[in-house]
SERO-4910 file (N, C-alpha, C, O; in steps of 0.05 Angstrom, whole numbers):
BEGIN
 pado doro    nc1    nc2    nc3   cac1   cac2   cac3    cc1    cc2    cc3    oc1    oc2    oc3
  Met    A     17    -24      0      0      0      0     18     25      0     38     26     14
  Ala    A     10     45    -15     25     70    -18     25     85      9      5     85     24
  Arg    A     46     99     14     47    116     37     30    141     33     33    154     13
  Arg    A     12    146     51     -6    168     49      5    194     61     16    194     83
  Arg    A      2    215     46      9    241     56    -17    258     59    -17    277     75
  Thr    A    -37    250     45    -62    265     45    -83    249     60    -87    225     55
  Asp    A    -96    261     80   -117    248     94   -139    242     74   -148    259     59
  Pro    A   -148    217     72   -168    209     52   -194    226     54   -205    233     33
  Ala    A   -203    233     77   -227    250     79   -222    277     67   -239    288     53
  Glu    A   -199    289     73   -192    315     62   -188    313     31   -196    331     17
  Gly    A   -177    291     22   -173    287     -6   -199    285    -21   -203    297    -42
  Arg    A   -218    269    -10   -244    267    -22   -259    293    -22   -273    300    -42
  Ala    A   -256    309     -1   -269    335      0   -258    354    -21   -272    369    -34
  Ala    A   -232    353    -24   -218    370    -44   -227    362    -72   -232    379    -89
  Leu    A   -229    336    -77   -238    326   -103   -267    335   -108   -274    343   -131
  Ala    A   -284    334    -88   -312    342    -91   -313    372    -97   -330    381   -113
  Thr    A   -296    388    -84   -295    417    -89   -287    422   -118   -300    438   -132
  Trp    A   -267    407   -128   -259    411   -156   -281    402   -175   -286    416   -194
  Gln    A   -294    380   -169   -315    370   -187   -339    389   -188   -351    392   -209
  Ala    A   -344    403   -167   -367    422   -166   -362    446   -185   -381    457   -195
  Asp    A   -337    453   -188   -330    476   -205   -301    474   -214   -284    488   -203
  Pro    A   -296    457   -234   -268    453   -243   -253    479   -250   -229    481   -243
  Ala    A   -266    497   -263   -252    522   -271   -248    541   -248   -230    557   -248
  Gly    A   -266    540   -228   -265    560   -206   -256    549   -180   -256    563   -160
  Ala    A   -248    524   -178   -240    512   -153   -214    526   -143   -197    532   -159
  Pro    A   -212    530   -117   -187    542   -107   -163    525   -113   -165    500   -114
  Val    A   -140    538   -118   -116    524   -124   -109    503   -103   -100    481   -109
  Ala    A   -113    510    -78   -106    491    -56   -124    466    -58   -114    444    -52
  Ala    A   -149    469    -65   -166    445    -68   -157    428    -92   -157    404    -90
  Arg    A   -151    441   -114   -141    426   -137   -116    411   -131   -114    387   -137
  Arg    A    -97    424   -118    -72    411   -111    -77    387    -92    -65    366    -96
  Ala    A    -94    391    -72   -100    369    -54   -114    346    -68   -108    323    -63
  Ala    A   -131    353    -87   -145    332   -102   -126    317   -120   -128    292   -122
  Val    A   -107    330   -133    -87    317   -149    -70    299   -133    -66    276   -140
  Arg    A    -60    309   -111    -42    292    -94    -57    268    -83    -46    246    -82
  Phe    A    -82    272    -74    -98    250    -64   -102    229    -86    -99    205    -80
  Thr    A   -109    237   -110   -115    218   -131    -89    204   -141    -90    181   -149
  Leu    A    -67    218   -140    -41    205   -147    -35    183   -126    -26    161   -133
  Glu    A    -40    189   -101    -37    169    -80    -56    145    -84    -48    122    -79
  Glu    A    -80    151    -92    -99    130    -98    -89    112   -121    -91     88   -119
  Leu    A    -79    124   -142    -68    109   -164    -45     90   -154    -45     67   -161
  Ala    A    -27    101   -138     -5     85   -127    -16     62   -109     -3     41   -107
  Asp    A    -39     66    -98    -52     45    -81    -64     23    -98    -61      0    -91
  Val    A    -78     31   -119    -92     10   -136    -73     -2   -157    -78    -24   -167
  Ala    A    -51     12   -163    -31      1   -182     -3      4   -170     13     20   -180
  Pro    A      2    -11   -149     28     -8   -136     52    -16   -154     49    -34   -170
  Gly    A     74     -2   -150     98     -9   -165    114     17   -170    108     38   -160
  Asn    A    135     13   -186    153     35   -192    160     37   -222    180     49   -229
  Ala    A    144     24   -239    151     23   -267    144     48   -283    156     53   -304
  Val    A    124     63   -274    114     86   -288    115    111   -270    106    109   -247
  Glu    A    126    132   -280    125    157   -265    102    174   -277    102    180   -301
  Val    A     83    181   -260     60    197   -269     65    225   -258     67    229   -234
  Arg    A     66    244   -276     72    272   -269     48    290   -275     37    289   -297
  Val    A     40    306   -256     19    325   -259     29    352   -249     21    361   -227
  Pro    A     46    365   -265     58    390   -256     37    413   -255     19    414   -273
  Pro    A     38    430   -236     59    432   -215     50    418   -189     62    423   -168
  Asp    A     30    402   -190     17    392   -165     28    367   -153     26    363   -129
  Gly    A     40    349   -169     50    325   -157     60    305   -178     56    308   -202
  Ala    A     71    284   -167     81    261   -184     81    237   -166     83    239   -142
  Val    A     80    213   -179     80    188   -164     92    166   -182     89    168   -207
  Gln    A    104    147   -170    112    123   -185     91    101   -179     84     97   -156
  Ala    A     83     88   -199     62     67   -196     66     46   -218     85     48   -234
  Val    A     50     26   -218     48      4   -237     71    -16   -233     95     -8   -232
  Glu    A     64    -40   -231     83    -62   -227    101    -65   -251     93    -61   -274
  Gly    A    126    -71   -246    146    -75   -267    173    -67   -257    178    -63   -233
  Pro    A    192    -65   -276    220    -58   -268    221    -31   -254    209    -12   -263
  Arg    A    236    -30   -232    240     -6   -217    259     13   -231    280      4   -241
  His    A    252     38   -233    270     59   -244    285     72   -222    274     80   -202
  Thr    A    312     76   -226    327     88   -204    344    112   -213    349    130   -196
  Arg    A    352    114   -238    369    137   -246    361    147   -274    351    132   -291
  Gly    A    366    173   -278    360    185   -304    331    187   -310    314    186   -292
  Thr    A    325    191   -335    297    194   -344    283    167   -343    293    147   -355
  Pro    A    260    165   -330    246    139   -329    238    130   -357    231    146   -374
  Pro    A    238    104   -362    230     94   -388    200     96   -393    191     96   -416
  Asn    A    184     97   -372    155     99   -374    146    124   -359    146    125   -335
  Val    A    137    144   -374    129    170   -363    102    177   -374     97    175   -398
  Val    A     84    187   -356     58    197   -364     57    225   -352     61    229   -328
  Glu    A     51    245   -368     49    273   -358     25    286   -370     18    283   -393
  Met    A     12    303   -353    -11    318   -362    -16    341   -342     -4    341   -321
  Asp    A    -34    359   -350    -41    381   -332    -61    371   -311    -73    350   -314
  Pro    A    -64    387   -289    -82    378   -268   -111    374   -276   -123    354   -267
  Ser    A   -122    390   -293   -150    387   -301   -154    361   -316   -174    347   -312
  Thr    A   -135    354   -334   -137    329   -349   -135    306   -329   -151    287   -331
  Trp    A   -116    306   -311   -113    285   -292   -138    280   -276   -148    258   -273
  Leu    A   -149    302   -265   -173    299   -248   -197    289   -265   -213    274   -255
  Ala    A   -199    299   -289   -221    289   -306   -218    259   -312   -238    245   -313
  Leu    A   -194    250   -316   -189    221   -320   -195    205   -295   -207    184   -297
  Thr    A   -187    215   -272   -191    199   -248   -220    197   -240   -228    178   -227
  Thr    A   -236    217   -248   -265    217   -240   -283    205   -262   -306    200   -257
  Gly    A   -271    199   -285   -287    187   -306   -300    207   -324   -316    200   -342
  Asp    A   -294    233   -321   -305    254   -338   -291    254   -365   -301    267   -384
  Leu    A   -269    241   -368   -253    240   -392   -242    211   -395   -231    201   -376
  Ala    A   -244    200   -418   -233    173   -423   -204    175   -431   -195    194   -444
  Trp    A   -188    155   -423   -160    155   -429   -154    158   -459   -138    174   -467
  Ala    A   -168    142   -475   -163    142   -504   -169    170   -515   -154    179   -533
  Asp    A   -190    182   -506   -197    209   -516   -176    230   -508   -169    247   -524
  Ala    A   -166    228   -483   -146    247   -474   -120    243   -490   -107    263   -497
  Val    A   -112    218   -495    -88    213   -511    -91    223   -539    -74    237   -550
  Glu    A   -114    217   -551   -119    225   -579   -120    256   -582   -111    267   -602
  Ala    A   -130    270   -561   -131    299   -562   -104    312   -555   -102    336   -556
  Gly    A    -84    296   -548    -58    307   -541    -57    319   -513    -39    334   -507
  Arg    A    -76    312   -496    -77    322   -469    -60    306   -450    -53    315   -428
  Val    A    -52    282   -459    -34    264   -443    -10    259   -460    -11    252   -484
  His    A     13    261   -447     39    254   -460     48    229   -446     56    230   -423
  Ala    A     49    207   -461     56    181   -449     78    168   -466     76    167   -491
  Ser    A     99    158   -452    120    144   -467    127    119   -451    127    119   -426
  Gly    A    134     99   -465    142     74   -453    120     52   -456     97     58   -459
  Ser    A    129     28   -454    111      5   -459     90      1   -437     70    -13   -441
  Arg    A     94     13   -413     76     10   -391     60     35   -385     47     38   -364
  Ala    A     62     55   -403     51     81   -397     21     84   -404     11    107   -405
  Asp    A      7     63   -408    -22     64   -412    -36     59   -386    -35     37   -375
  Leu    A    -50     80   -375    -63     78   -349    -92     71   -351   -106     72   -331
  Ser    A   -102     63   -374   -130     58   -378   -141     36   -360   -165     35   -354
  Asp    A   -124     17   -352   -133     -4   -334   -140      6   -306   -154     -8   -291
  Trp    A   -130     29   -298   -134     39   -271   -150     65   -270   -156     75   -248
  Leu    A   -159     75   -292   -175    100   -293   -202     95   -305   -203     80   -325
  Pro    A   -223    105   -295   -224    123   -271   -218    107   -246   -221     83   -245
  Leu    A   -210    122   -225   -202    109   -200   -225     94   -186   -220     73   -174
  Gln    A   -249    104   -187   -272     90   -174   -276     63   -186   -280     44   -172
  Ala    A   -274     61   -212   -277     35   -226   -254     17   -218   -258     -7   -214
  Ala    A   -230     27   -216   -207     11   -209   -210      0   -180   -203    -23   -175
  Arg    A   -221     16   -162   -226      7   -135   -246    -16   -134   -242    -35   -120
  Arg    A   -267    -14   -151   -287    -35   -152   -275    -61   -163   -282    -83   -154
  Arg    A   -258    -58   -184   -246    -82   -196   -226    -95   -178   -223   -120   -177
  Gly    A   -212    -79   -162   -190    -89   -145   -201   -102   -121   -186   -112   -104
***
């Protein structure tokens, strides 16, 4: 299980705040929601094979596979906070985000569609 830095109740509250008004949510709520959902991803897809970056709010290593230790990771997924949160909540499909260029993914393990949205991943796990 991933080490938690965000209290789950606070993370869910921040995510609800963002969902209620994605464009107008306070920056602090968005950041807390991103960090919480990154921690959730690391919990449902434990590992160190993929680095998921959501600048400027956070990053996490997840997905089972070879551990990365030095230099540029071979499997990197990067996107803006709004795209990440839309993917985690199911408001945006992985394939649509990739096709629209909203997700930059490289590496053979960089497809997160098995774990997004996070609610569905929790039910499957």
